[in-house]
Every structure is written in C-alpha cells, then in structure tokens.
N, C-alpha and C positions, 0 to 999 in steps of 0.2 A: 518585396512584399509578399506574404504568403496569400493564397487563394482565400483562406478563411478570413484573415485580417482585412483583405481587400474588400470582401463581400461585406464585412461589417461596417467599414467606412462608406461603402456605397449606399448601403441601406440607412445608415444615419445621417447620410447627406453631408458627411465631413464636417459636421457642426453646422446644421442647416442654417442657423440665424447669424453666423458670423462670416465676415468677409475673408478672403484669402490672406494669409500672412504673406509678408514679403521675405524672400529668401535673402539671408546674409544682411538683413536690415536695409536692403535697398528701398529707397523712397521712389516711387514712380514719377514723382514731379521732377526728379533731376534727370530723367530719361529725355524728356522733350523740353527741358529748361523752362517749364511753366508750372505753376501750381495745379493740383488736381482739381478739376472742375466739379463742385458738389452738385448733385442733382436738386435742381429747384424747379418745381412744375410750373409751366407756363399756363396761365389761365387754368382751364380744367383738364389739360392734357397730362396723363400720367404716363410713367415709363415702366415697362416691365421687361424682363429677359426670359427667354425659353431655350430649352434644349430638350431633344428626345433621344431615347435609346431605342434602337431597332434590332429586330431578329430576322433571320433569312427564311424566306418561303421559296416555293417553286422546287422542282427536283435537285437544281443545282444550288439552291441555297442563295442565289444572287439577288432575289427579290426582297424588298424591305417591307416589313410590317411593324407598326408601333408597339412597343413593348413597355415603354415607360415615358411619362412627360412630366417635367418639372418647370415651374415658373417662379421667379423671384421678383420682389417689387424694388423700387428705386433705392430702398434702404439696405437691399440685400437679405430681405427676409424671405423665407420660402413661403408662398402663399398656395401653391398647389403642387403635388408630388404623388402621382398616382401610377401603379403598375396597371397593364391593360390586358383583358382577356383577349386571347387570339381570335380573330375572326376567319383564319385559314390555318391549314396544317403548317407547324413550325418544322423546317428542316435543318435549321442551323440556329442554335440559341446564341452563338458568338459570345459565350460566357467570359472568355478570356479578354474580351474587349468591353462588351456590353455589361457584364456582371449579372445578367439575366439567366435565371434558372426556371425549369418548368414549373415549379410551385409558385413562383412570383406571379406569373401571368395567369396560371390556373385560378389563383385566388384574388385576380385582379379586378378592376372595374370593367363594366361593359364599355365597349368603344363608343357605342352612340351616346352614352352618358358622358364619357370624357370628351367627346367631340362638342357636345353642347356646353360643357363646362368651360372648356377652354375658349370657344367662341365667345362666350358671354364675357370671360375675364379680359380678352384681348380687345373687346369692342371699344372704340374710341381712344385707344392707347398707343403710345409710341412703342414700337416693338423692336427690341434688340436681340441679336443672336448671331450665330456663325453659320455661314451656309444654310440660311433659313429656308431656301426653297426646299431642302430635303425634309425639314421638319414639317412645314406646312402641306407638303405631298402626302406624307404619311398620315398626317391628321385630316386629310382631306378637306381643308379649309384654305381660304384666301385672306389677304390682309391688303389694305390700300398700300400701294407702292410708296406714296410720300410719307407714310407713316411707319416704314421700315428702316432700321439702321443695322446693316449686315457687317459684321467686322471683317469678313473675308473678301469684301469688295472695296473697302475704304482705301483710297489711294495712298495715304501716308503708311498704312500697314503693309501695303502690297510692295512698296519700296524695298521692304526687308528682304523679299524674293524676287526682286528685280521684275516685278510685274506679274508674276505667278500668284495663284491663289495660295495664301499662307495657311498653315495649320494652326488652329487654336492653341495647341501645345507651345509651338514655337513663339507665337505672339505674346503668349502670357509669360513665358520665360524672359523674352527679351524686353518687353515693356513694362512689365509688372514685377520682374525678378522672382516669380513664384512657379513652382512645379506642380503640373497637374497631368492627369492621365498617366500615372505610373501604375501599370497593371490595369485592372478593371476600372472603367470610367464611371463618374458619378454625374448624372444629368444636371444635379443641383449645383455641383461645383462648376461644371461647364458654363451653365447659364450665369453664374456670378462672375466668371472670368470675362465673358463676353461683355457683361454690364460694367465692369470695372474698365475694361479697354474702351468702351464707349464714353465713360465718364472722363477718362484721361484725354480723350481726343475731343470731346464735346464742342468745346468753344470753337475750334478751327473747322470742325466737321459741320456744324450748324451754320456757320458764317459762309461756307463754301456753298452750301445748298441755298442759302438766302440769296447769295449773288448769282447762282445759277437761275434761280426763279425770277430774277429781276431783270435778267437779260431780255432785250426785244427778241421776239421769235424770228428766227432765220426765215427769209422770204418775204416778210411784210414789206420791208423797204424795196427790196428788189421788184416785188409784184406792182407796187404803186408806181415805180420808176418805169416799168415796162408799159403800164397803161398810159402814162403821160406821153409816151413816146409813139404810141399807135396812131 
C-alpha cells in the first residue's frame, strides 16, 4: 500500500461506519464454534471501543503524546474521531505507523477539549480496547477497572501466544480472518477490531467475570476459623 493511499484510508477511517470485512469469507463464529454474540445493552450500560494514535516526544522520541483518538459504539459506528494539537514538541511523528503528519495535529483539537469530550463519552460505559493502559495514559484519564474489557489481557486470546501479550493485528487475523495495520494504522479500524473481538468472546468473557465476582473472598473463611480456635 502506498503512503498516499494509506493516508487516505487512515483519514477516511477505512469506511468509518462499516465493520471489518472477513478475509476469504471466513465467519468468525466458526473460529470458536459458537455464534457471534451480538451486543445487547444491559440495563443502561452501553459499550464503546477506543483506540489512540501517538507521536514521539522527548529528545529520543520514545515518549508518547496523544495525536488522534477514535471511539466507536456497539454498532461499529464512529462516534468520535479527532486529531489533537500537540502540547509538547514532537520529535518523531511515527508516520509510517501512526499515519500522523504535522498538518494533522497542527489543525487538531485542543487536548483539554478532547480530554473533556472523551471523559464525557466514556462515563458510565463499558470500555473495550487493546492495551488500554497506554490509551488512558496519553489521554490522562482513568476508567473503573470493572468497566474495562481489554483484548490484550483476555485469557482465551492470550492462549494464541502462549500467555504472552498478543498483538491486535495477530488476534484480528486469527479470530476474525481480517487484515489490519497493513502500513499506516487507523485508530478507527483498530477500535472496531477490538470491539469485534470482544463481541466474539463476550458470552464466555462475561460469564468468567461473573463467576469470579461471585466467589467468596479469600481469607473470610480462614479468618473466622482462626478466631474460633483462639
């Protein structure tokens, strides 16, 4: 893919309101031998997925600064997609991966406005993404741990890499049969991929969490036993 074509795909969010198409007609339901679980909101809890593109700061370019943030809803529709003005000097635009160019962030939204917008959108919602700690860190926001579903930490996905943290590209190809991150990345596309992975595993994922929450806390029984024998 040429740089120009990749940039166009990136900025147009690869068809922002469409789901990823499955490579070679692969249906993800056949991968895990179960139907794809469609998102159905529970009570008032909504589901959104987020992904950020970052540029390099500091003399060595190894520091991360937010350059673009994209959020999709449970239907796969893009509900937020903004480039962000730099708050520090950029020393590496990482364009080959991030797709971000100087003019993108020079004309971007103020960081303080983006942070406020994103915080408002995420409030009270189940947040899906891949390696979300990095996204939340550059956004300088937090989210309740019990409301986070991170595809980089889900045990069934980690089996693919024998317990190591799997990459989103590999998970998407293996479980969804779709290719992403070919050349410059699209934060919209990556957010959609994470959401589709969550949808695929949602039934077992949520059941696992429910069982974990229902277990008696370690120590309660032993503590009472200790007191009885004193």
